[in-house]
C-alpha positions in Angstrom: 19.6 -47.1 -12.0 19.4 -43.4 -12.0 17.4 -42.2 -8.9 14.7 -39.6 -8.7 15.5 -36.5 -6.8 12.9 -35.3 -4.3 12.1 -31.8 -3.0 9.3 -30.9 -0.6 7.7 -27.5 -1.2 6.7 -26.7 2.4 4.7 -23.6 1.7 2.5 -22.4 4.5 0.0 -25.1 5.5 -0.1 -26.8 2.0 -0.8 -25.9 -1.6 -4.6 -26.5 -1.8 -6.4 -23.2 -1.5 -8.6 -24.6 1.3 -5.7 -26.3 3.1 -6.0 -24.2 6.3 -9.6 -25.3 6.7 -8.8 -29.1 6.7 -9.6 -30.7 10.1 -6.0 -32.0 10.4 -4.3 -28.7 9.8 -3.1 -26.2 12.4 -4.7 -23.0 11.1 -1.9 -20.7 12.4 0.8 -23.1 11.2 2.4 -20.7 8.8 3.5 -18.5 11.7 4.6 -21.4 14.0 8.1 -22.9 14.1 6.8 -26.1 15.6 4.6 -26.7 12.5 7.6 -26.3 10.2 9.8 -28.4 12.6 7.4 -31.3 12.3 7.3 -31.0 8.5 11.1 -30.6 8.1 11.9 -33.6 10.3 9.3 -35.7 8.5 10.9 -34.8 5.2 14.3 -35.9 6.6 12.8 -39.1 7.9 11.4 -39.9 4.4 14.9 -39.0 3.0 13.8 -36.1 0.8 16.8 -34.2 -0.8 15.5 -30.8 0.2 12.8 -28.6 1.6 11.8 -25.8 -0.8 10.4 -22.6 0.6 8.6 -20.3 -1.7 8.1 -16.7 -0.8 6.0 -13.6 -1.6 6.9 -10.0 -0.8 3.4 -8.6 -0.5 -0.3 -9.5 0.1 -1.2 -9.6 -3.6 -4.4 -8.7 -5.3 -7.0 -6.2 -4.4 -10.0 -7.5 -2.5 -11.3 -8.9 -5.7 -14.0 -10.2 -5.6 -15.0 -8.2 -2.6 -14.7 -10.1 0.6 -12.2 -12.7 -0.8 -9.1 -11.3 1.0 -10.4 -11.9 4.5 -11.0 -15.6 3.7 -7.5 -16.4 2.5 -4.6 -17.7 4.6 -1.9 -16.1 2.5 -1.7 -12.9 4.7 0.5 -14.2 7.5 3.7 -16.2 7.0 7.3 -16.3 8.2 10.2 -14.9 6.3 11.8 -18.0 4.7 15.6 -17.5 5.2 15.0 -16.7 8.9 12.8 -19.8 9.2 15.3 -22.1 7.4 18.1 -20.8 9.6 16.1 -22.1 12.6 15.4 -25.4 10.9 19.1 -25.8 10.2 19.6 -26.5 13.9 16.7 -28.9 14.0 17.7 -31.1 11.0 20.9 -32.9 9.9 20.6 -34.0 6.3 17.8 -32.4 4.3 18.6 -29.4 2.1 17.2 -26.0 2.9 16.2 -23.9 -0.1 14.7 -20.4 0.1 13.3 -18.2 -2.6 15.1 -14.8 -2.9 14.0 -12.1 -5.3 16.5 -10.2 -7.5 14.2 -7.3 -8.1 14.1 -5.5 -4.7 17.3 -6.8 -3.1 21.0 -6.1 -3.4 23.5 -8.9 -4.4 25.8 -8.3 -1.5 23.1 -8.9 1.1 21.7 -11.9 -0.8 25.1 -13.5 -1.1 25.7 -13.0 2.6 22.3 -14.3 3.7 22.5 -17.5 1.7 26.1 -18.2 2.4 25.3 -17.7 6.2 22.5 -20.3 5.9 24.9 -22.6 4.1 27.5 -22.5 6.9 24.8 -22.8 9.6 23.6 -25.9 7.9 27.0 -27.4 7.1 26.5 -27.1 3.3 22.8 -27.7 2.9 21.6 -24.3 1.5 20.1 -23.4 -1.8 18.8 -20.2 -3.4 15.7 -20.1 -5.6 16.2 -17.2 -7.9 13.1 -15.3 -8.8 12.1 -11.9 -10.2 9.2 -9.9 -8.5 6.4 -8.9 -10.8 3.5 -7.7 -8.7 2.5 -4.1 -8.3 2.0 -4.8 -4.6 5.6 -5.9 -4.3 6.8 -2.6 -6.0 4.7 -0.4 -3.6 6.2 -2.2 -0.6 9.7 -1.2 -1.7 8.9 2.4 -2.6 8.3 2.0 -6.4 5.1 2.9 -8.2 5.3 -0.1 -10.5 7.4 -3.3 -11.1 10.2 -3.1 -13.7 9.2 -4.3 -17.1 9.7 -7.9 -18.0 13.0 -7.6 -20.0 14.6 -5.4 -17.4 13.7 -7.8 -14.6 15.5 -10.6 -16.3 18.5 -8.5 -17.4 18.9 -7.5 -13.7 18.4 -11.0 -12.5 21.1 -12.4 -14.8 23.7 -9.8 -13.6 22.5 -10.2 -10.0 23.3 -14.0 -10.1 26.7 -13.3 -11.6 27.5 -10.8 -8.8 26.3 -13.2 -6.0 28.4 -16.1 -7.5 31.4 -13.8 -7.7 31.0 -12.8 -4.1 30.6 -16.5 -3.1 34.0 -17.0 -4.7 35.8 -14.2 -2.7 38.1 -16.8 -1.0 39.8 -20.0 -1.9 38.7 -23.0 0.1 42.0 -23.0 2.1 42.4 -19.2 2.4 41.8 -19.1 6.2 44.9 -20.3 8.0 43.9 -19.2 11.5 47.5 -19.9 12.6 47.8 -18.8 16.2 51.5 -19.3 16.4 52.4 -17.1 13.4 49.5 -14.7 13.9 48.4 -15.2 10.2 44.6 -15.4 10.0 44.3 -15.8 6.2 46.5 -16.0 3.2 46.2 -12.7 1.3 47.0 -14.4 -2.0 43.8 -16.4 -1.6 41.4 -13.4 -1.2 39.7 -12.2 -4.4 38.2 -8.7 -4.8 35.3 -8.9 -7.2 35.2 -5.2 -8.3 32.2 -5.8 -10.5 31.0 -2.9 -12.7 27.9 -3.6 -14.7 24.7 -2.2 -16.2 22.8 -2.6 -12.9 25.4 -3.1 -10.1 28.7 -1.9 -9.0 29.9 -4.1 -6.2 33.5 -4.2 -4.9 33.6 -7.1 -2.5 35.1 -9.3 -1.2 32.4 -11.0 0.9 33.5 -11.2 4.5 32.7 -14.8 4.9 34.5 -18.1 4.2 33.8 -20.1 1.2 30.8 -22.5 1.1 31.3 -26.0 2.4 29.8 -27.2 -0.9 31.8 -24.8 -3.2 28.7 -22.6 -3.7 25.1 -22.9 -2.4 22.9 -24.7 -4.9 21.1 -22.3 -7.3 17.5 -23.0 -8.2 15.6 -21.2 -10.9 11.9 -21.2 -11.7 11.6 -19.1 -14.9 9.9 -20.8 -17.9 10.3 -18.0 -20.4 13.0 -18.0 -23.1 15.0 -15.5 -21.0 14.5 -17.7 -17.9 15.7 -20.8 -19.7 18.8 -19.0 -20.8 19.6 -17.9 -17.3 18.9 -21.4 -16.0 21.2 -23.0 -18.6 24.0 -20.6 -17.8 23.9 -20.4 -14.0 21.3 -22.7 -12.3 21.9 -26.1 -10.8 18.2 -27.0 -10.5 15.1 -25.9 -12.4 11.7 -25.9 -10.8 8.9 -25.8 -13.3 5.2 -26.4 -13.7 4.1 -28.8 -16.5 0.8 -30.7 -16.8 1.6 -33.2 -19.6 4.4 -35.5 -20.5 4.8 -33.9 -23.9 5.2 -30.4 -22.5 7.6 -31.6 -19.8 9.7 -33.4 -22.4 9.8 -30.3 -24.6 10.9 -28.1 -21.7 13.5 -30.6 -20.6 15.0 -30.8 -24.1 14.9 -27.0 -24.5 16.8 -26.3 -21.2 19.2 -29.2 -21.4 19.9 -28.3 -25.1 21.3 -24.9 -24.0 23.9 -26.3 -21.6 26.6 -27.2 -24.1 26.8 -23.6 -25.4 27.5 -22.6 -21.8 30.3 -25.2 -21.3 28.1 -27.4 -19.2 27.0 -31.1 -19.4 23.5 -32.5 -18.8 24.4 -33.9 -15.4 25.2 -30.4 -14.1 21.5 -29.3 -14.2 18.5 -31.1 -12.7 15.0 -30.4 -13.8 12.3 -31.0 -11.1 8.7 -30.2 -12.1 6.1 -29.7 -9.3 3.9 -32.7 -8.5 0.9 -32.9 -6.2 0.2 -36.5 -5.2 -3.1 -37.2 -3.5 -2.6 -40.8 -2.5 -4.7 -43.5 -0.8 -4.6 -47.2 -0.2 -7.1 -47.5 -2.9 -8.1 -45.1 -5.8 -11.5 -44.6 -4.1 -9.8 -43.5 -0.9 -7.6 -41.0 -2.8 -10.5 -39.6 -4.7 -12.4 -39.2 -1.4 -9.5 -37.3 0.1 -9.4 -35.0 -2.9 -13.2 -34.4 -2.8 -13.1 -33.6 0.9 -10.6 -30.7 0.2 -12.6 -29.5 -2.8 -15.7 -29.2 -0.7 -13.9 -26.8 1.6 -13.2 -24.2 -1.3 -14.9 -20.9 -0.7 -16.2 -19.6 -4.1 -14.7 -16.2 -3.4 -11.3 -17.7 -2.8 -11.6 -19.8 -6.0 -12.1 -16.8 -8.2 -9.5 -14.7 -6.4 -6.9 -17.5 -6.9 -7.0 -16.7 -10.7 -6.4 -13.0 -10.2 -2.6 -12.9 -10.2 -2.4 -15.0 -13.4 -5.5 -14.1 -15.4 -6.6 -10.7 -13.9 -10.0 -9.7 -12.6 -12.5 -12.1 -13.9 -15.4 -11.0 -11.7 -17.2 -9.4 -14.7 -17.2 -12.6 -16.7 -19.7 -15.4 -16.5 -18.2 -18.0 -14.1 -19.8 -20.7 -16.2 -18.4 -19.2 -19.5 -15.1 -19.7 -21.2 -11.8 -18.6 -19.7 -10.6 -15.4 -21.4 -7.1 -15.1 -22.9 -4.6 -13.4 -20.6 -3.7 -9.8 -21.7 -0.1 -8.8 -20.9 0.1 -10.8 -17.6 2.9 -10.0 -15.2 3.6 -13.7 -14.6 3.7 -14.8 -18.2 4.9 -18.4 -18.0 2.4 -19.5 -15.4 -0.5 -17.6 -17.1 0.3 -19.4 -20.3 0.3 -22.8 -18.5 -3.1 -22.1 -16.9 -4.7 -20.7 -20.1 -3.5 -23.7 -22.2 -4.9 -26.1 -19.6 -8.3 -24.3 -19.8 -8.3 -24.5 -23.6 -7.3 -28.2 -23.6 -9.9 -29.3 -21.1 -12.6 -26.9 -22.2 -12.9 -25.5 -18.7 -15.2 -22.7 -17.6 -13.8 -20.2 -15.2 -15.5 -22.1 -12.3 -14.1 -25.4 -13.5 -10.7 -23.9 -13.9 -10.4 -22.6 -10.3 -11.7 -25.9 -9.0 -9.1 -27.7 -11.1 -6.3 -25.4 -9.9 -7.4 -25.5 -6.3 -5.0 -28.3 -5.6 -1.9 -28.0 -7.8 -1.9 -24.3 -8.5 -0.9 -25.0 -12.1 1.2 -28.1 -11.3 0.4 -31.7 -12.2 -1.9 -33.5 -9.9 -1.9 -37.3 -9.6 -4.7 -38.9 -7.6 -4.5 -42.6 -6.9 -2.6 -45.4 -5.1 1.1 -45.5 -4.3 1.6 -47.6 -7.4 -0.2 -45.0 -9.6 1.9 -42.1 -8.2 5.1 -44.1 -8.6 4.2 -45.1 -12.1 3.6 -41.4 -13.0 7.0 -40.4 -11.6 8.9 -43.2 -13.2 7.3 -42.5 -16.6 8.5 -38.9 -16.6 11.9 -39.7 -15.3 12.5 -42.5 -17.9 10.9 -40.4 -20.6 13.4 -37.5 -20.2 10.8 -35.2 -18.8 12.2 -34.9 -15.2 15.2 -35.7 -13.1 13.2 -35.4 -10.0 10.1 -33.7 -8.5 9.2 -31.0 -6.2 6.4 -32.6 -4.2 3.7 -30.0 -3.3 1.3 -31.5 -0.7 -2.3 -30.4 -0.5 -2.1 -29.9 3.2 0.6 -30.3 5.9 1.7 -32.5 7.5 -0.9 -35.1 6.7 -0.5 -35.2 2.9 3.3 -35.4 3.4 2.9 -38.4 5.7 0.6 -40.1 3.1 3.3 -39.7 0.5 6.1 -40.8 2.9 4.4 -43.9 4.2 2.8 -45.1 1.0 4.7 -43.8 -2.0 8.3 -43.7 -0.7 8.4 -47.4 0.1 7.1 -48.2 -3.4 9.7 -46.0 -4.9 12.4 -47.6 -2.7 11.2 -51.0 -3.8 11.8 -50.0 -7.4 15.3 -48.6 -6.6 14.1 -45.2 -7.6 14.9 -43.3 -4.4 17.5 -43.6 -1.7 17.1 -45.5 1.6 19.9 -43.4 3.3 21.5 -40.1 2.5 24.5 -40.2 0.2 26.6 -37.4 1.6 26.7 -34.4 3.9 25.9 -31.5 1.6 22.9 -30.7 -0.6 25.1 -31.0 -3.7 26.2 -34.4 -2.5 22.7 -35.6 -2.2 21.6 -34.1 -5.5 24.6 -35.7 -7.2 25.8 -32.3 -8.4 29.4 -31.3 -8.7 31.0 -28.6 -6.6 30.9 -25.2 -8.4 33.3 -22.3 -8.3 34.3 -19.5 -10.6 
């Protein structure tokens, strides 16, 4: 039986917009290594394939509505590659995946950072490729505005090619380190990239040995046509947000259908939608857990949570319809959110309450059997190869999933009981890659 792959999105103190106010949550956890140590070691104990660390390059959004910014917990968090490097020494098996932007970075530094993490973790690193779209990001890097949409994706595509080329600067057996002969490496097994492109001119080689897993695993989160093309050509795993089985199946077919043209097979790319499970021993208990979190939502924070996707809605009636997004920077997620509002007939207030938990991802509230049924249906229905689990609050919601849902999935033979190998590629069932 094909098993479900599991990632844990360990963002801050949880995905619910009121997570930091929950009684069980350490309110300064997003700045504390001990918080992430407990989360990472729990994920390993529950045999997750990987920890997925999102990232943002700015405090986004103006204080809109006024007073919202001072009530949000998103203004203080650790830089993820540094954090995962620390967690590499505190874990043995779980993969370590960090977001890294292609918009305000250079390929050489990015290649070096992720390959360093890969060596420090003995082959457990992954890079989640994103483009940066916010004006606040641009201002932090000395630009007046973010590049336009097409330029961001053109740059990202070439950026990935350069990084992969640098990761392949050396054959696996290039470093002889022969003390007797004095030969440290075989010069025939060093490869100078000498890339000259539209956006980058990078000579190389990277001064670092090849990855223990061939190349670090590449994740991609783009949902646009351009994003799907990049994913089919260069990614190993796609992280997406889908609310319905039909939408997830269509996305799965779309991305997998592009692989053959890139000389790849379906088994070379995993699709892992986000999933927020709110689980209890009974459905009533699960609903009560959800309601307790909803009751902690500050109305100002609820409205501000829509700003990045749908713009400033403060002049609209909160109990009126959700307006159509106008040229949003983050197109794919804005479309998902707007479609959800149209389908459910949500008002603006109802929309931010609905999104408070999953932030656009699917939410399943119920028993372990309910959650396992939902996951199995999507996997067997060619809508997902696995899931990136996004807990409402950490570490309590992770422990709920680990102690209730994992045993049920194991009973069905859908997830592992022990790790399969030593690298992230091993555990995801992905082949080694190299140019």
